PDB file of N, CA, C and O in Angstrom:
ATOM      1  N   MET A   1      10.473  -5.666   6.235  1.00  0.00           N
ATOM      2  CA  MET A   1      10.292  -6.467   7.482  1.00  0.00           C
ATOM      3  C   MET A   1       9.426  -5.152   7.829  1.00  0.00           C
ATOM      4  O   MET A   1       9.783  -3.984   7.683  1.00  0.00           O
ATOM      5  N   LYS A   2       7.882  -5.757   8.454  1.00  0.00           N
ATOM      6  CA  LYS A   2       7.263  -4.743   9.507  1.00  0.00           C
ATOM      7  C   LYS A   2       7.032  -5.678  10.473  1.00  0.00           C
ATOM      8  O   LYS A   2       6.945  -6.880  10.222  1.00  0.00           O
ATOM      9  N   VAL A   3       6.905  -5.111  11.779  1.00  0.00           N
ATOM     10  CA  VAL A   3       6.998  -5.574  13.102  1.00  0.00           C
ATOM     11  C   VAL A   3       5.613  -5.121  13.743  1.00  0.00           C
ATOM     12  O   VAL A   3       5.230  -3.969  13.539  1.00  0.00           O
ATOM     13  N   ILE A   4       4.885  -5.958  14.480  1.00  0.00           N
ATOM     14  CA  ILE A   4       3.715  -5.591  15.158  1.00  0.00           C
ATOM     15  C   ILE A   4       3.557  -5.791  16.252  1.00  0.00           C
ATOM     16  O   ILE A   4       2.804  -6.761  16.335  1.00  0.00           O
ATOM     17  N   ALA A   5       3.953  -5.277  17.644  1.00  0.00           N
ATOM     18  CA  ALA A   5       4.073  -5.724  18.952  1.00  0.00           C
ATOM     19  C   ALA A   5       2.859  -5.173  19.640  1.00  0.00           C
ATOM     20  O   ALA A   5       2.344  -4.056  19.585  1.00  0.00           O
ATOM     21  N   THR A   6       2.454  -6.568  20.493  1.00  0.00           N
ATOM     22  CA  THR A   6       1.046  -5.945  20.889  1.00  0.00           C
ATOM     23  C   THR A   6       1.244  -5.949  22.196  1.00  0.00           C
ATOM     24  O   THR A   6       0.157  -5.587  22.646  1.00  0.00           O
ATOM     25  N   GLY A   7       2.097  -6.171  23.251  1.00  0.00           N
ATOM     26  CA  GLY A   7       2.392  -6.022  24.425  1.00  0.00           C
ATOM     27  C   GLY A   7       2.220  -4.411  24.967  1.00  0.00           C
ATOM     28  O   GLY A   7       2.526  -3.526  24.167  1.00  0.00           O
ATOM     29  N   CYS A   8       1.834  -4.110  26.039  1.00  0.00           N
ATOM     30  CA  CYS A   8       1.637  -3.341  26.280  1.00  0.00           C
ATOM     31  C   CYS A   8       2.837  -2.152  26.204  1.00  0.00           C
ATOM     32  O   CYS A   8       4.025  -2.459  26.110  1.00  0.00           O
ATOM     33  N   ALA A   9       2.490  -1.119  26.244  1.00  0.00           N
ATOM     34  CA  ALA A   9       3.641   0.225  26.294  1.00  0.00           C
ATOM     35  C   ALA A   9       4.764   0.037  25.581  1.00  0.00           C
ATOM     36  O   ALA A   9       5.647   0.803  25.967  1.00  0.00           O
ATOM     37  N   LEU A  10       5.188  -0.861  24.455  1.00  0.00           N
ATOM     38  CA  LEU A  10       6.106  -1.133  23.627  1.00  0.00           C
ATOM     39  C   LEU A  10       6.027  -0.083  22.354  1.00  0.00           C
ATOM     40  O   LEU A  10       6.439  -0.411  21.241  1.00  0.00           O
ATOM     41  N   GLY A  11       5.516   1.077  22.602  1.00  0.00           N
ATOM     42  CA  GLY A  11       5.471   2.180  21.736  1.00  0.00           C
ATOM     43  C   GLY A  11       6.355   3.146  21.651  1.00  0.00           C
ATOM     44  O   GLY A  11       6.257   4.028  20.798  1.00  0.00           O
ATOM     45  N   GLY A  12       7.158   3.102  22.378  1.00  0.00           N
ATOM     46  CA  GLY A  12       8.366   4.088  22.741  1.00  0.00           C
ATOM     47  C   GLY A  12       9.364   4.250  21.650  1.00  0.00           C
ATOM     48  O   GLY A  12       9.532   3.374  20.802  1.00  0.00           O
ATOM     49  N   ASP A  13      10.183   5.633  21.674  1.00  0.00           N
ATOM     50  CA  ASP A  13      10.940   6.063  21.084  1.00  0.00           C
ATOM     51  C   ASP A  13      11.992   4.967  20.657  1.00  0.00           C
ATOM     52  O   ASP A  13      12.169   4.527  19.522  1.00  0.00           O
ATOM     53  N   LEU A  14      12.688   4.605  21.885  1.00  0.00           N
ATOM     54  CA  LEU A  14      13.933   4.062  21.952  1.00  0.00           C
ATOM     55  C   LEU A  14      13.473   2.232  21.562  1.00  0.00           C
ATOM     56  O   LEU A  14      14.511   1.599  21.366  1.00  0.00           O
ATOM     57  N   LEU A  15      12.661   1.666  21.476  1.00  0.00           N
ATOM     58  CA  LEU A  15      12.030   0.363  21.509  1.00  0.00           C
ATOM     59  C   LEU A  15      12.183   0.626  19.781  1.00  0.00           C
ATOM     60  O   LEU A  15      13.070   0.048  19.154  1.00  0.00           O
ATOM     61  N   SER A  16      11.118   1.654  19.047  1.00  0.00           N
ATOM     62  CA  SER A  16      10.921   1.606  17.694  1.00  0.00           C
ATOM     63  C   SER A  16      12.218   1.867  16.920  1.00  0.00           C
ATOM     64  O   SER A  16      12.482   1.096  15.998  1.00  0.00           O
ATOM     65  N   GLN A  17      13.044   2.862  17.196  1.00  0.00           N
ATOM     66  CA  GLN A  17      14.509   3.285  17.027  1.00  0.00           C
ATOM     67  C   GLN A  17      15.013   1.854  16.783  1.00  0.00           C
ATOM     68  O   GLN A  17      15.057   1.615  15.576  1.00  0.00           O
ATOM     69  N   ALA A  18      15.391   0.868  17.526  1.00  0.00           N
ATOM     70  CA  ALA A  18      16.110  -0.435  17.916  1.00  0.00           C
ATOM     71  C   ALA A  18      15.548  -1.436  16.147  1.00  0.00           C
ATOM     72  O   ALA A  18      16.152  -2.009  15.240  1.00  0.00           O
ATOM     73  N   PHE A  19      14.396  -1.198  16.420  1.00  0.00           N
ATOM     74  CA  PHE A  19      13.644  -2.099  15.118  1.00  0.00           C
ATOM     75  C   PHE A  19      14.024  -1.456  14.149  1.00  0.00           C
ATOM     76  O   PHE A  19      14.649  -2.026  13.255  1.00  0.00           O
ATOM     77  N   LEU A  20      13.694   0.099  14.078  1.00  0.00           N
ATOM     78  CA  LEU A  20      14.072   0.482  12.661  1.00  0.00           C
ATOM     79  C   LEU A  20      15.877   0.547  12.229  1.00  0.00           C
ATOM     80  O   LEU A  20      16.277   0.358  11.081  1.00  0.00           O
ATOM     81  N   ASN A  21      16.469   0.745  12.999  1.00  0.00           N
ATOM     82  CA  ASN A  21      17.898   0.582  12.968  1.00  0.00           C
ATOM     83  C   ASN A  21      18.434  -0.644  12.831  1.00  0.00           C
ATOM     84  O   ASN A  21      19.615  -0.762  12.504  1.00  0.00           O
ATOM     85  N   SER A  22      17.802  -1.496  13.014  1.00  0.00           N
ATOM     86  CA  SER A  22      18.211  -3.016  12.869  1.00  0.00           C
ATOM     87  C   SER A  22      17.413  -3.490  10.978  1.00  0.00           C
ATOM     88  O   SER A  22      17.394  -4.665  10.613  1.00  0.00           O
ATOM     89  N   GLY A  23      17.093  -2.825  10.455  1.00  0.00           N
ATOM     90  CA  GLY A  23      16.461  -3.151   9.142  1.00  0.00           C
ATOM     91  C   GLY A  23      14.931  -3.173   9.210  1.00  0.00           C
ATOM     92  O   GLY A  23      14.594  -3.121   8.027  1.00  0.00           O
ATOM     93  N   CYS A  24      13.955  -3.216   9.876  1.00  0.00           N
ATOM     94  CA  CYS A  24      12.669  -3.309   9.919  1.00  0.00           C
ATOM     95  C   CYS A  24      12.292  -1.757   9.253  1.00  0.00           C
ATOM     96  O   CYS A  24      12.768  -0.668   9.573  1.00  0.00           O
ATOM     97  N   SER A  25      11.438  -2.021   8.389  1.00  0.00           N
ATOM     98  CA  SER A  25      10.654  -0.508   7.548  1.00  0.00           C
ATOM     99  C   SER A  25       9.612   0.370   8.293  1.00  0.00           C
ATOM    100  O   SER A  25       9.564   1.599   8.353  1.00  0.00           O
ATOM    101  N   VAL A  26       8.715  -0.642   8.897  1.00  0.00           N
ATOM    102  CA  VAL A  26       7.862  -0.666  10.138  1.00  0.00           C
ATOM    103  C   VAL A  26       7.532  -1.018  11.152  1.00  0.00           C
ATOM    104  O   VAL A  26       7.441  -2.241  11.257  1.00  0.00           O
ATOM    105  N   TYR A  27       7.131  -0.039  12.599  1.00  0.00           N
ATOM    106  CA  TYR A  27       7.293  -0.928  13.507  1.00  0.00           C
ATOM    107  C   TYR A  27       6.132  -0.392  14.103  1.00  0.00           C
ATOM    108  O   TYR A  27       6.228   0.766  14.507  1.00  0.00           O
ATOM    109  N   ILE A  28       4.764  -1.135  14.286  1.00  0.00           N
ATOM    110  CA  ILE A  28       3.362  -0.559  15.104  1.00  0.00           C
ATOM    111  C   ILE A  28       3.544  -1.015  16.667  1.00  0.00           C
ATOM    112  O   ILE A  28       4.172  -2.015  17.014  1.00  0.00           O
ATOM    113  N   ALA A  29       2.943  -0.188  17.462  1.00  0.00           N
ATOM    114  CA  ALA A  29       2.632  -0.763  18.926  1.00  0.00           C
ATOM    115  C   ALA A  29       1.960   0.134  19.642  1.00  0.00           C
ATOM    116  O   ALA A  29       1.640   1.248  19.227  1.00  0.00           O
ATOM    117  N   PRO A  30       1.676  -0.395  20.945  1.00  0.00           N
ATOM    118  CA  PRO A  30       0.617   0.518  21.764  1.00  0.00           C
ATOM    119  C   PRO A  30       1.558   1.552  22.386  1.00  0.00           C
ATOM    120  O   PRO A  30       2.559   0.942  22.763  1.00  0.00           O
ATOM    121  N   LYS A  31       1.672   2.983  22.679  1.00  0.00           N
ATOM    122  CA  LYS A  31       2.347   3.938  23.330  1.00  0.00           C
ATOM    123  C   LYS A  31       2.319   3.528  24.821  1.00  0.00           C
ATOM    124  O   LYS A  31       3.326   3.652  25.517  1.00  0.00           O
ATOM    125  N   ASP A  32       0.897   2.929  25.413  1.00  0.00           N
ATOM    126  CA  ASP A  32       0.332   2.588  26.818  1.00  0.00           C
ATOM    127  C   ASP A  32      -0.414   1.371  27.066  1.00  0.00           C
ATOM    128  O   ASP A  32      -0.710   0.524  26.223  1.00  0.00           O
ATOM    129  N   TYR A  33      -0.701   1.364  28.343  1.00  0.00           N
ATOM    130  CA  TYR A  33      -1.266   0.004  28.640  1.00  0.00           C
ATOM    131  C   TYR A  33      -2.481  -0.156  27.489  1.00  0.00           C
ATOM    132  O   TYR A  33      -2.808   0.841  26.844  1.00  0.00           O
ATOM    133  N   ILE A  34      -3.154  -1.486  27.252  1.00  0.00           N
ATOM    134  CA  ILE A  34      -4.182  -1.284  26.126  1.00  0.00           C
ATOM    135  C   ILE A  34      -4.859  -2.746  26.952  1.00  0.00           C
ATOM    136  O   ILE A  34      -4.309  -3.720  27.466  1.00  0.00           O
ATOM    137  N   LEU A  35      -6.113  -2.401  26.807  1.00  0.00           N
ATOM    138  CA  LEU A  35      -6.993  -3.639  26.732  1.00  0.00           C
ATOM    139  C   LEU A  35      -6.534  -4.785  25.570  1.00  0.00           C
ATOM    140  O   LEU A  35      -6.012  -4.508  24.490  1.00  0.00           O
ATOM    141  N   GLY A  36      -6.929  -6.427  26.171  1.00  0.00           N
ATOM    142  CA  GLY A  36      -6.550  -7.578  25.017  1.00  0.00           C
ATOM    143  C   GLY A  36      -7.724  -7.259  24.068  1.00  0.00           C
ATOM    144  O   GLY A  36      -7.529  -7.329  22.855  1.00  0.00           O
ATOM    145  N   SER A  37      -8.859  -6.933  24.526  1.00  0.00           N
ATOM    146  CA  SER A  37      -9.741  -6.676  23.178  1.00  0.00           C
ATOM    147  C   SER A  37      -9.312  -5.690  22.499  1.00  0.00           C
ATOM    148  O   SER A  37      -9.565  -5.707  21.295  1.00  0.00           O
ATOM    149  N   ALA A  38      -8.688  -4.764  22.953  1.00  0.00           N
ATOM    150  CA  ALA A  38      -8.671  -3.243  21.798  1.00  0.00           C
ATOM    151  C   ALA A  38      -7.512  -4.027  20.756  1.00  0.00           C
ATOM    152  O   ALA A  38      -7.562  -3.963  19.527  1.00  0.00           O
ATOM    153  N   VAL A  39      -6.597  -4.683  21.448  1.00  0.00           N
ATOM    154  CA  VAL A  39      -5.417  -5.449  20.546  1.00  0.00           C
ATOM    155  C   VAL A  39      -6.054  -6.240  19.298  1.00  0.00           C
ATOM    156  O   VAL A  39      -5.874  -5.967  18.111  1.00  0.00           O
ATOM    157  N   LEU A  40      -6.822  -7.260  19.817  1.00  0.00           N
ATOM    158  CA  LEU A  40      -7.793  -8.075  19.265  1.00  0.00           C
ATOM    159  C   LEU A  40      -8.537  -7.095  17.934  1.00  0.00           C
ATOM    160  O   LEU A  40      -8.104  -7.455  16.840  1.00  0.00           O
ATOM    161  N   ILE A  41      -9.186  -6.367  17.886  1.00  0.00           N
ATOM    162  CA  ILE A  41     -10.152  -5.628  17.288  1.00  0.00           C
ATOM    163  C   ILE A  41      -9.404  -4.961  16.147  1.00  0.00           C
ATOM    164  O   ILE A  41      -9.658  -5.078  14.948  1.00  0.00           O
ATOM    165  N   PHE A  42      -8.062  -3.962  16.931  1.00  0.00           N
ATOM    166  CA  PHE A  42      -7.268  -3.404  16.054  1.00  0.00           C
ATOM    167  C   PHE A  42      -6.254  -4.201  14.863  1.00  0.00           C
ATOM    168  O   PHE A  42      -5.762  -3.714  13.846  1.00  0.00           O
ATOM    169  N   MET A  43      -6.146  -5.618  15.408  1.00  0.00           N
ATOM    170  CA  MET A  43      -5.182  -6.293  14.757  1.00  0.00           C
ATOM    171  C   MET A  43      -6.214  -6.862  13.769  1.00  0.00           C
ATOM    172  O   MET A  43      -5.732  -7.077  12.657  1.00  0.00           O
ATOM    173  N   MET A  44      -7.244  -7.096  13.878  1.00  0.00           N
ATOM    174  CA  MET A  44      -8.474  -7.713  12.703  1.00  0.00           C
ATOM    175  C   MET A  44      -8.935  -6.947  11.886  1.00  0.00           C
ATOM    176  O   MET A  44      -9.493  -7.342  10.862  1.00  0.00           O
ATOM    177  N   ARG A  45      -8.743  -5.386  12.274  1.00  0.00           N
ATOM    178  CA  ARG A  45      -9.234  -4.449  11.159  1.00  0.00           C
ATOM    179  C   ARG A  45      -8.402  -4.093  10.142  1.00  0.00           C
ATOM    180  O   ARG A  45      -8.592  -3.851   8.950  1.00  0.00           O
ATOM    181  N   TYR A  46      -7.115  -4.115  11.086  1.00  0.00           N
ATOM    182  CA  TYR A  46      -5.665  -3.472  10.054  1.00  0.00           C
ATOM    183  C   TYR A  46      -5.224  -4.730   9.162  1.00  0.00           C
ATOM    184  O   TYR A  46      -4.553  -4.357   8.200  1.00  0.00           O
ATOM    185  N   PHE A  47      -5.438  -6.289   9.223  1.00  0.00           N
ATOM    186  CA  PHE A  47      -5.578  -7.283   8.662  1.00  0.00           C
ATOM    187  C   PHE A  47      -6.804  -7.298   7.414  1.00  0.00           C
ATOM    188  O   PHE A  47      -6.630  -7.606   6.235  1.00  0.00           O
ATOM    189  N   TYR A  48      -7.910  -6.924   7.985  1.00  0.00           N
ATOM    190  CA  TYR A  48      -8.744  -7.095   7.206  1.00  0.00           C
ATOM    191  C   TYR A  48      -8.674  -5.985   5.871  1.00  0.00           C
ATOM    192  O   TYR A  48      -8.609  -6.317   4.687  1.00  0.00           O
ATOM    193  N   GLU A  49      -8.698  -4.985   6.254  1.00  0.00           N
ATOM    194  CA  GLU A  49      -7.855  -3.717   5.351  1.00  0.00           C
ATOM    195  C   GLU A  49      -7.132  -3.998   4.095  1.00  0.00           C
ATOM    196  O   GLU A  49      -7.360  -3.832   2.897  1.00  0.00           O
ATOM    197  N   ILE A  50      -6.211  -4.469   4.783  1.00  0.00           N
ATOM    198  CA  ILE A  50      -4.876  -4.970   4.091  1.00  0.00           C
ATOM    199  C   ILE A  50      -5.213  -6.067   3.119  1.00  0.00           C
ATOM    200  O   ILE A  50      -4.786  -5.952   1.970  1.00  0.00           O
ATOM    201  N   LEU A  51      -6.071  -7.324   3.511  1.00  0.00           N
ATOM    202  CA  LEU A  51      -6.369  -8.474   2.953  1.00  0.00           C
ATOM    203  C   LEU A  51      -7.713  -8.526   2.013  1.00  0.00           C
ATOM    204  O   LEU A  51      -7.994  -9.291   1.091  1.00  0.00           O
ATOM    205  N   GLU A  52      -8.230  -7.747   2.421  1.00  0.00           N
ATOM    206  CA  GLU A  52      -9.842  -7.651   1.908  1.00  0.00           C
ATOM    207  C   GLU A  52     -10.223  -6.620   1.272  1.00  0.00           C
ATOM    208  O   GLU A  52     -11.026  -6.717   0.343  1.00  0.00           O
ATOM    209  N   GLN A  53      -9.814  -5.691   1.586  1.00  0.00           N
ATOM    210  CA  GLN A  53      -9.918  -4.058   1.050  1.00  0.00           C
ATOM    211  C   GLN A  53      -9.061  -3.965   0.117  1.00  0.00           C
ATOM    212  O   GLN A  53      -9.510  -3.479  -0.921  1.00  0.00           O
ATOM    213  N   GLN A  54      -7.596  -4.362   0.108  1.00  0.00           N
ATOM    214  CA  GLN A  54      -6.584  -3.913  -0.546  1.00  0.00           C
ATOM    215  C   GLN A  54      -6.242  -2.643  -0.303  1.00  0.00           C
ATOM    216  O   GLN A  54      -6.205  -1.803  -1.203  1.00  0.00           O
ATOM    217  N   ARG A  55      -5.943  -2.366   1.018  1.00  0.00           N
ATOM    218  CA  ARG A  55      -5.379  -1.024   1.307  1.00  0.00           C
ATOM    219  C   ARG A  55      -3.664  -1.200   1.603  1.00  0.00           C
ATOM    220  O   ARG A  55      -2.986  -2.048   2.182  1.00  0.00           O
ATOM    221  N   ASP A  56      -3.473  -0.373   1.133  1.00  0.00           N
ATOM    222  CA  ASP A  56      -2.015  -0.398   1.282  1.00  0.00           C
ATOM    223  C   ASP A  56      -1.742  -0.168   3.370  1.00  0.00           C
ATOM    224  O   ASP A  56      -2.510   0.417   4.134  1.00  0.00           O
ATOM    225  N   GLU A  57      -0.854  -0.636   3.606  1.00  0.00           N
ATOM    226  CA  GLU A  57      -0.063  -0.673   5.184  1.00  0.00           C
ATOM    227  C   GLU A  57      -0.623   0.545   5.681  1.00  0.00           C
ATOM    228  O   GLU A  57      -1.514   0.408   6.518  1.00  0.00           O
ATOM    229  N   ARG A  58      -0.340   1.556   5.395  1.00  0.00           N
ATOM    230  CA  ARG A  58      -0.178   3.099   6.161  1.00  0.00           C
ATOM    231  C   ARG A  58      -1.644   3.337   6.059  1.00  0.00           C
ATOM    232  O   ARG A  58      -2.042   3.927   7.064  1.00  0.00           O
ATOM    233  N   GLU A  59      -2.658   3.066   5.132  1.00  0.00           N
ATOM    234  CA  GLU A  59      -4.158   3.511   5.615  1.00  0.00           C
ATOM    235  C   GLU A  59      -4.908   2.384   6.034  1.00  0.00           C
ATOM    236  O   GLU A  59      -5.997   2.638   6.547  1.00  0.00           O
ATOM    237  N   ALA A  60      -4.556   1.138   5.927  1.00  0.00           N
ATOM    238  CA  ALA A  60      -5.081   0.339   7.152  1.00  0.00           C
ATOM    239  C   ALA A  60      -4.843   0.665   8.264  1.00  0.00           C
ATOM    240  O   ALA A  60      -5.766   0.671   9.079  1.00  0.00           O
ATOM    241  N   PHE A  61      -3.578   1.027   8.638  1.00  0.00           N
ATOM    242  CA  PHE A  61      -2.960   1.458  10.448  1.00  0.00           C
ATOM    243  C   PHE A  61      -3.947   2.576  10.368  1.00  0.00           C
ATOM    244  O   PHE A  61      -4.382   2.605  11.519  1.00  0.00           O
ATOM    245  N   ASN A  62      -4.541   3.484   9.720  1.00  0.00           N
ATOM    246  CA  ASN A  62      -4.993   4.558  10.313  1.00  0.00           C
ATOM    247  C   ASN A  62      -6.531   4.259  10.268  1.00  0.00           C
ATOM    248  O   ASN A  62      -6.995   4.554  11.369  1.00  0.00           O
ATOM    249  N   ILE A  63      -7.347   3.864   9.561  1.00  0.00           N
ATOM    250  CA  ILE A  63      -8.459   2.912   9.629  1.00  0.00           C
ATOM    251  C   ILE A  63      -8.523   2.533  10.872  1.00  0.00           C
ATOM    252  O   ILE A  63      -9.332   3.066  11.631  1.00  0.00           O
ATOM    253  N   ALA A  64      -7.647   1.510  11.304  1.00  0.00           N
ATOM    254  CA  ALA A  64      -7.605   0.272  12.568  1.00  0.00           C
ATOM    255  C   ALA A  64      -7.256   1.301  13.747  1.00  0.00           C
ATOM    256  O   ALA A  64      -7.648   0.935  14.855  1.00  0.00           O
ATOM    257  N   LEU A  65      -6.650   2.404  13.694  1.00  0.00           N
ATOM    258  CA  LEU A  65      -6.592   3.245  14.861  1.00  0.00           C
ATOM    259  C   LEU A  65      -7.390   4.422  15.167  1.00  0.00           C
ATOM    260  O   LEU A  65      -7.146   5.131  16.144  1.00  0.00           O
ATOM    261  N   ASN A  66      -8.361   4.647  14.331  1.00  0.00           N
ATOM    262  CA  ASN A  66      -9.481   5.275  14.548  1.00  0.00           C
ATOM    263  C   ASN A  66     -11.185   4.792  14.969  1.00  0.00           C
ATOM    264  O   ASN A  66     -12.313   5.281  15.027  1.00  0.00           O
ATOM    265  N   LEU A  67     -10.342   3.279  15.241  1.00  0.00           N
ATOM    266  CA  LEU A  67     -12.007   2.563  15.759  1.00  0.00           C
ATOM    267  C   LEU A  67     -12.462   3.187  16.994  1.00  0.00           C
ATOM    268  O   LEU A  67     -13.631   3.570  16.948  1.00  0.00           O
ATOM    269  N   ASP A  68     -11.697   3.433  18.340  1.00  0.00           N
ATOM    270  CA  ASP A  68     -12.221   4.230  19.166  1.00  0.00           C
ATOM    271  C   ASP A  68     -10.803   4.681  20.004  1.00  0.00           C
ATOM    272  O   ASP A  68      -9.680   4.432  19.565  1.00  0.00           O
ATOM    273  N   HIS A  69     -10.957   5.105  20.773  1.00  0.00           N
ATOM    274  CA  HIS A  69     -10.282   5.580  22.156  1.00  0.00           C
ATOM    275  C   HIS A  69      -9.061   4.918  22.683  1.00  0.00           C
ATOM    276  O   HIS A  69      -8.040   5.340  23.226  1.00  0.00           O
ATOM    277  N   ASP A  70      -9.592   3.499  22.276  1.00  0.00           N
ATOM    278  CA  ASP A  70      -8.640   2.338  22.965  1.00  0.00           C
ATOM    279  C   ASP A  70      -7.408   1.775  21.769  1.00  0.00           C
ATOM    280  O   ASP A  70      -6.237   1.483  22.011  1.00  0.00           O
ATOM    281  N   THR A  71      -7.926   1.754  20.808  1.00  0.00           N
ATOM    282  CA  THR A  71      -7.351   1.574  19.361  1.00  0.00           C
ATOM    283  C   THR A  71      -6.524   2.603  19.072  1.00  0.00           C
ATOM    284  O   THR A  71      -5.524   2.267  18.438  1.00  0.00           O
ATOM    285  N   ALA A  72      -6.633   3.849  19.359  1.00  0.00           N
ATOM    286  CA  ALA A  72      -5.926   4.977  19.250  1.00  0.00           C
ATOM    287  C   ALA A  72      -4.554   4.925  20.257  1.00  0.00           C
ATOM    288  O   ALA A  72      -3.812   5.884  20.468  1.00  0.00           O
ATOM    289  N   ILE A  73      -4.460   4.036  20.625  1.00  0.00           N
ATOM    290  CA  ILE A  73      -3.264   4.124  21.589  1.00  0.00           C
ATOM    291  C   ILE A  73      -2.223   3.335  20.645  1.00  0.00           C
ATOM    292  O   ILE A  73      -1.108   3.640  21.069  1.00  0.00           O
ATOM    293  N   PHE A  74      -2.132   2.715  19.874  1.00  0.00           N
ATOM    294  CA  PHE A  74      -1.013   2.247  18.937  1.00  0.00           C
ATOM    295  C   PHE A  74      -0.323   3.664  18.486  1.00  0.00           C
ATOM    296  O   PHE A  74      -0.818   4.785  18.606  1.00  0.00           O
ATOM    297  N   GLN A  75       1.034   3.291  17.900  1.00  0.00           N
ATOM    298  CA  GLN A  75       1.789   4.180  17.190  1.00  0.00           C
ATOM    299  C   GLN A  75       2.303   3.607  15.992  1.00  0.00           C
ATOM    300  O   GLN A  75       2.513   2.397  16.074  1.00  0.00           O
ATOM    301  N   ARG A  76       2.522   4.066  15.066  1.00  0.00           N
ATOM    302  CA  ARG A  76       3.559   3.545  13.804  1.00  0.00           C
ATOM    303  C   ARG A  76       4.609   4.455  13.829  1.00  0.00           C
ATOM    304  O   ARG A  76       4.656   5.649  14.123  1.00  0.00           O
ATOM    305  N   TYR A  77       5.627   3.472  13.381  1.00  0.00           N
ATOM    306  CA  TYR A  77       7.368   4.161  13.616  1.00  0.00           C
ATOM    307  C   TYR A  77       7.442   3.785  12.276  1.00  0.00           C
ATOM    308  O   TYR A  77       6.857   2.759  11.931  1.00  0.00           O
ATOM    309  N   SER A  78       8.177   4.567  11.319  1.00  0.00           N
ATOM    310  CA  SER A  78       8.665   4.031   9.750  1.00  0.00           C
ATOM    311  C   SER A  78       9.770   4.819   9.379  1.00  0.00           C
ATOM    312  O   SER A  78       9.747   5.948   9.870  1.00  0.00           O
ATOM    313  N   LYS A  79      10.992   4.486   8.460  1.00  0.00           N
ATOM    314  CA  LYS A  79      12.022   5.210   8.019  1.00  0.00           C
ATOM    315  C   LYS A  79      11.324   6.503   7.200  1.00  0.00           C
ATOM    316  O   LYS A  79      11.626   7.691   7.314  1.00  0.00           O
ATOM    317  N   ASP A  80      10.411   5.967   6.436  1.00  0.00           N
ATOM    318  CA  ASP A  80       9.848   7.064   5.717  1.00  0.00           C
ATOM    319  C   ASP A  80       8.888   8.234   6.291  1.00  0.00           C
ATOM    320  O   ASP A  80       8.478   9.120   5.542  1.00  0.00           O
TER     321      ASP A  80
END
């Protein structure tokens, strides 16, 4: 299971570990306050890369992360 939290400042170590310890394989969330438009463009690009470009989840995350300084707020936590 993968979880993407889009609320402000949900990318902390304690919350991410709670999800990972509960069986989640990947947890993605912004580590600070984020603009709603940055969340939208991050999510659109992330899923575009997975669905249309057939990229794996980690690669799609890195592409979406590097769109600009606002999308760079997202963090990815995983068990691997």
